[in-house]
Each structure stands twice: as structure tokens, then as C-alpha cells.
N, C-alpha and C positions, 0 to 999 in steps of 0.2 A: 167409316170415314174413308173418303176418297183419297186415292194416291196421288202424290205430287207428279207432275210431268216434267221431263226434260225438254228444254227448247228444241232439241233434235228428235222428238219422239216421231214425227212424220217421216224423217230421214231414216229411222230405224225400221219403220213400217216398210217403207219402200224397197229396203234391202232384204225383206224377209226375216227379220230378227224375231226371235222368241223372246217375248217380254214377260218379265216376272216381277214380283214385289220384292223390293230390298230396302231396308231402313225407312219405310214410309214412301217410297218411291217406285214408279214403274219403270224399270231399266231392262236392257237387252242382256239375255243370259248368253245367247250365241246367235250366231248367223248361219246360213245353210251349210257353208264349209264345215262347221263343226267346232267343238272347243279344242280338241287336239290339234286340228290344222292351224287354228288361231294361235294356239301356244307355240308350235313350231315356227310359224311366221314371225313371231316376235323375237324367238331366239335366233332366227336365221337372216331376217330382213327388217321388216318395220309393220306395226300395226297401229291403229288409232282406236282409243277408248273414249266413250263418252263417261265422264266421271262428275257430271253436273250435279249429282246427288251429294257429293261433298258439300260441306258448308263453308260459307265465307261471312266472317264477322270482321268488318272494318273498325278499327280503332284508331282515332286520330288525336292530336293535341300534345300539348308540351308534357303532359303527365302519362302518356301513353306507354313510353319506354319503361318507367319506374313501375308502373302497374302490372305489365307483363312480366318484369322481373320478379316481382313480389308474389306472383300466382302461379307461374310455371317453373318446372324443374331446370331446365337448361339455363345457361347463362348467355344473354345476348351481347355481353361484354366480348364473347369470342368472335363476333361477327360485326357488321354495320350495315348501313342502307346498301341496297342492292345485292342483299344475301338472303338466304332462306335457312331455316333452322327446324329441326326436328326436336319436340320437346313434349312433355307430359303435363297433364292437369290431374292433380291428386285430390283425395279426400284427407281429412285429418288423420286417418288411419293408414295412410300411405298407399291405398289401392288406388289404381289407375282409373280415373273418371273418364279420360280421353286421352288419345295420343294425336298430336296435331302438327301441322307444319305452319310455321310462321313466316310470311313474306314480307320482308322489311323494304317497303317500296321507296320512302323517303325518309328524312330525318324525324318526321313526326306522324308518319302514316304506316300502319301496319295492316295486312290482311291476315287473319287468323283462320286456319282451314281445318275445322273439326270433321269427324265422321258423321255421315248422314243423321243418324238418330240422336246425336250428342250437341247438334248446334245450339239447341235452347239452353242445355246446360252450360256450355261454354259462354253464351252470351250473358246468362245469369252471373257468371263469375267474373266477367270483365267489363260488361256493358257494350258500348260500341252499337253498330248498326249492322243488322242482319242483310247483306247484298245478294244473297245466294240467288234469288229469283231474277236478278237482273242480268245474268251471264250464263254462258255454257263454260265447261271445262273440258278441254279435249287433252288426252295424254297420248303423245306419239312416242312409242318405245320400241327399242330393238337397235341392232348394230348400225342400221342405215337410217335410223330416225331423223338424224340431222340433215343428212342428204336429202330426204323428202321433204322436210319443213323447209329448208333453204329454197326449194323451188316456189314456195308459197309466201313465205315470210323470212327473208334471210336474216333480219334482225333477232328474230326469235331462234333461229337455229344457232346463232352465235353465242346465246347465252351460256355461261360455263356452268359446270356442275354445282348445284346448290347456289347458283347466281339467279337474280331476279332482274328483269328488264322490261321496260315498255317498248311496244312496237305497234305499228299501224297497219290495219287491213281494211279495205274497202271503206276508208274514211273513217273507221271506228278505232279508238285508242283501246289497245289490248295489253295484256301483261303475260310474259312468259317466265317460267322458273325452270331450271335445270333439275328437276325432281322427277320422281316416279315410284312405282311399286312392283317391279317386275325383276329386278336385279340386272336390267340392261340400261344402257345410256338412253337419253331421251329428253323431252322437254314437255311441260304441261302448260297449256295456254289457256288464259282465261279471256273469253270473247264475249262481247255484248250480245245478248240474246237475238237482236235483229240481224246480225251478220254471222251467227254461228253455223246456219245451214250451210251457206256458201263456203265457209272456211272448211267445214267438215268434207264437203264434197271436193273441194280442191285439193285437201291432203290425201284423200283416196286416190283421185286422179294422178296424183304425184307419185303413188306407189305404196302407200299404205293400206294394208287390208284392215277392215272393220273387225273389232274383237269385243266380245261381251265379258260379263261378270264371271263365266265360267272359266274362261282363260285367264282371267285377271287373278283368280283364286289359285289356280295351279301354278302359275307364274311366281306369285308371291310366296307360296309354299316352297317351291324349289329353291327360291332365293333365301328361304329361312326368315321371312318377314312376319311380324305379328299381325293378328287381325283381332280388333276390338271385339269383345264378346266371346273370344275363344282364348287367345294367349294373354290378353289384358282385360281387366275388368274388376268387379268386386271381389276382394280377398287377395289380389294379385298385385304385387309391388313391381316397380321397375327392375329390382335387383333380382327377384324370382324370375322375371322374363328374360334375364341376361343383358338388360339394357341400362346397366349402370351408369354407362358413358353420357347419358342424357340427363344425368343428375349432378348438379353443381352444389355440393354441400357446402362448398366454401362462401356461398352467397350468404348474407345475413339472415334471411328468412325466406321461405315460401310455404305455401300450404302442404301440410304432410311431411315436412322435413325433420321435425322430431321423431316421428315414428321410423322414418328410414334410417336415422342415426342409430336407434334403439335396435332395429333389425340387423344392421351392419355390426353392432357390437355383439349381439347374441349369436350371430351366424346364421345362414340360410338353412331351412329345413327342406327345401326343394328347389329346383332350378329346371328352366326349360332346356330340354335337349332334343336332338334329332334322332330319329330312328328310321332305319331303312330295311325293309322286308326282304327276304331271301326269294320272294315270288312276286306275282302281279297281284296278290291279294292285298286289299287296302284297309289299313286300320282307320277307324272313324272316331271322331270326337265321342268323348265318354267311354271308349273301350278301355278296360282295365289292363294294367301291366304287371307282369310276375317276373321275378328273379328267384330261381331254385323253389319255386311253387309258393313263394310268399309275395303277396301284392305289395308292389311297391310306388305305383303312381297310376296316372291317367293320361290318355291321349286328349289334346286340345284341338288339334286339327289333323286331318288325314287324306290322302288322295292318291291317284295314280299319277307317276311322273312320267310324262311324255318323253324326256329325255333320258331317264335312266331305264325305263320301261319296268319299273317295280314300283311297289307301294311305299310311300314315304309318310312320316308323321312327325308332328311336334307333340312332345309329352312332358309333363312335369315329373321329374324322378329324383331321387336322392342326388345331392350335390357331388357326393363323392363317388359315383357310379363311373367307371373308367370308359373312356372311349374304346369302342370294340366290345364292350361288354354285351352278352347276349340276354335279350329281354323277350319274353313271350307275351303277345297281345292277345286277348280273348277278343277274337273277331266274330261275332254272331255265333258263340259256342265253340269255335275253333281255334286251337292255340297256333298262332302265326309267329314263326321265329323272325326276330328283328336283331339288328346290331345298332349299338348306340354310336352316333357320329356327330361331329361338330357341323352343324349348318355354315355356310349354305350348301343344300344338296347339289346344286347346279355345278359346283367345282368337282364333284366326283366323277363327273363325265368328261372333263377336259374341254377343249375348246368346242364350241358348236360348229356342225358342219355347215357348209355354204353351198 
């Protein structure tokens, strides 16, 4: 089966990007500067990611609000039009089918943003129209992100954190949301495909460095953010992932609610925790974790932290394991000492240097 292409594929080729498969799409892994340089550019200034592989399912009409309330875990009653909300779609057993961002555009119009490989599952759950192919999504992230975007689209730069606003670029109607996946400030801009290349070039000319999926992963891991297929997925509930704040058990009903209530009553058997290695050695997904020789859990994601200059990881561990506890991780046959910490890892280094 052929891979789907971003509207910006030719732009990535022109910049010398290394393209890889991700979620059924061909997307840039990195550019010639490399992943660590891209990561640090995001922490210190601004980068732009092409995240067009994320899905967009538009739901409209008088019943759209109630349908989303009955389907997803979070409570739209906490927000209103012009706001965005992080939420989960569960199965009846309480496992996370997908984690999504909902952009509430106007009273009866919502854009639901699933992960690339889960767009069809989300559309099956809520209906709506898959508009993914009609636009590109560019995520401009970093402490200078809004300064950069203001040179290209001032209205987009002004959108508040987790706000949603329309803006115009090159005669095209676009939408910006104050969201991201790096732990830094920034905006994500949905731009019609025909105008996307020009917008991408303008943002780079304004000072954002292009960044790929490699930096996106190291940044989200430093920020302690989950990735579907690693920290979220079959057999993993929001409570186990430490994301109980996205579950509104006070709502009358949503898919998987009964299972979460039962888990809450019984108590968690595991919980997602952070691990910081004592060296540059990197724990990886599926590496086993040990305390005093007994196996206690498993790594879900691991990588090298360019900010801490050490290996970091997320792992499912016993919920009563204290912060600071020593955990050995079996990394390709070597016992790597790590310490349990509360993410985000980024805060352990203090303010980013400029």
C-alpha cells in the first residue's frame, strides 16, 4: 500500500529532509542539521513541524456537541467555542483507543484531531467528514514561536493557550490553535493545501528552523507527554497513564466510563512514571525494570535527552514506588541504574539557555 503524502512533501525534499514512514504517511524524520540541533532550537528559539499526518474529522450540526460529550472522556462544559480540549476515546474496557484534541470552531462546528493511524477509528465512532487531505498542519513551537508567527500571520500568533481562532493567509481561510506537543509555547496552524507551501516557507524565513519527527519525539518525551502505541493503547487506561484529569466521571455517560469507575474503586495496579538514567545510556521501549532483583515493570518510551544529556524513559511501574527510588533497567543485557522522577523531565534542567 502506498504511503500518504503531506502537501509539503516537495518542501521537505528541497530542504534535504530524511523521509520515513510514520502512521501510513511519508514524513520528515530530520533535516541536515540533525535531531539534536532541531530539539535544542525548539527549546531555545523556534521550530516548525509538519504534522499534516494528524487527522482532522469535522463534525457539524445541532447534535455535534452532545455526541462528542457522549463519546469522549473530557467535559466540553469546561470550555466553549474558540477553545481546544485534550480528550480520550475509549473502548468499553476503558483502554485508550486514541487521544485527540478537539478544536471547537463555532457553536456547532468541531474539528476532532486524531493520531494518524486512528483517524478511521475516530470517524467510525463519531461520523463526520474526514478533511485531512484538504489541509496541512504546521506546528510552530518554542519560546520565540509567537514572535516568528507574528511576522507571517499576526492573528494566528495572538491565539491564547488552548484557544482556537480563524485567520487569513494569502487569501485562504486558516485556523490556529494554541496547542502543541513539545512542552514549549506555540501554535498549530491548519492551512489549506494550496497555500501551505508558501506559509511554510514564510515561517522559516521569519526565523523558525524546520524540525522532523525525531525531534518531535525527543521533545515530547522530555515534556513527559504520552505517545499512542507506547503510553496509550490496548490495555492502558487514562488512570494508568497518569491522565485522570481528562476523565470527567461526573458526566452522565461516555464509552468506557463503567470500566474506569471499577478501576478507580479497585485501585491502580500500575502507573506511568519517569526514569532518569545515571549515564547517557538509553532505555528503550519494552526494556524490563527491576527493583532489588525483582521485575516490577516495563519501559514504554526511552531516548537521549539533549537538555539533560542523559537517558530518560517513561515506564509502567508499581503505583506506590516513591520518587527517587532506584530502578535498574535491562538495556540489551546491561543493568542501567535509573531513578524514579515525576515528569516533565525538562523541568529538572531549569530554564533553557538562550
